[in-house]
N, C-alpha and C positions, 0 to 999 in steps of 0.2 A: 545576440547577446553576451557578453561576456560574464562569467562566475568567478567566483574567488572562494573557495571552501576552506576556511584551517582547521584542522583535528590537531590531536591531543595534548589539550590540555586536561587541567585535572586537579586534586590535592593532591599535596607532599608536601614531607616533611623538609624542614632547614637542612642541607648541607644534601639534598635527595638532588636528582635528576628529570627531566622533562624533555621528549622531543617532540617537536612541532611541525608539522606541514600544512603545507599550502596547492592546493590542485587547482591550477588556472584551465577553463574549460568555456567552450562556444565558440563564437567566432574569431577566431588568432590566429593572424598571419606570421607573426615575430612579436618577442618581447625584450624590452631594453632590460632596465632595470626593478631588481625583484628586492623588498625591503620588508622588512618588521619592526612594526611601531608597537608600542604599550599606553595603557593610561590606566590609571588608578584613578580612584574615587580622591578627588579634592588636589588633582596632579594634572599638571599639562601633559598633552600628548605627545614621548619622546620618541626618536630613532632609536631603536635597540641596535640593527644592525643592516648592514645593505648591500648586497652583491651586482656587479654589473654582467652584461650578457656574457664578457669575456672571462668572468670569475673572479675579479678582484674585489677585495673585501673592507666593508670598512663598520668598525664597532664603537659604541656609546662607552668611555671611558667607565660605566660604570659597572659592563660586563665583558668585558678584555678580559682575555685569559679565561672565564668560564664558559661563555658562550661562543659555536661556531654555527655561522653559516653557510650553505649549500644547494645548491640547484642540479637540477635533473634538467637538461634543455630537452631533451627527448620525450621527457613527460610531462611538462611544461609544470615544474612543481617547486617549489622553496622549500628548505626544512632549518630549522633551527634546534640545535642540539644545546640543552642547557643546564649545566654541572653546577655544583657548589649554589644552590640556588637561597637567595637569603628572605627574608620577609620583605624587604624592601624590593622584592621582584614580583610580588604576587599583582595582578593586575590581568587585563586584558588585552591580549596577545592581536593585532591584527595584521594582515598580509598586504601589500600593495603592489601592483606591476601596474608597470609602464606598456602598454602593448596595440600594439596597429593590428587594427581587423584584416586588412587586405593590405595586398602589396601597393605602393604609392601612399595609402593613405596616412593622418598624421598618428600623432602617437598619443594615447590617453592613460592618463590617471584612474586607477579600478582597484576599489575597496573590498576587502571579505569583509563579512560581519563579524569576527571575531573568534576569538576562543578564550574560555577565564582560567586563568593560572591561581592557587591558590595553595600559600607554603605556610604549613604551622610552625611551631614553634619545636 
């Protein structure tokens, strides 16, 4: 079994910062892309940031310049540094990873349960 556990969510004032982490554990051989999504009430789930196994990154236009995604392959961890937070950033943030459980196995898409981010005025 593969588990993805997010942490670091909480409440912050507008303009503040938060650091999110997602740790992958269980039966893992190799991880390709790791991605942060978010979903607010009444909104579609949206892609926030993605990082490939080689370290290349892509960001949603709404967060570019404010958020930074990174990964630690030795620790099977993906992080999201969020700066200059706005009310529009409030959402549940979900970690996603494409994972092969053993050598030669296909890759499967895995999700964490999410961590809540609240931004006050």
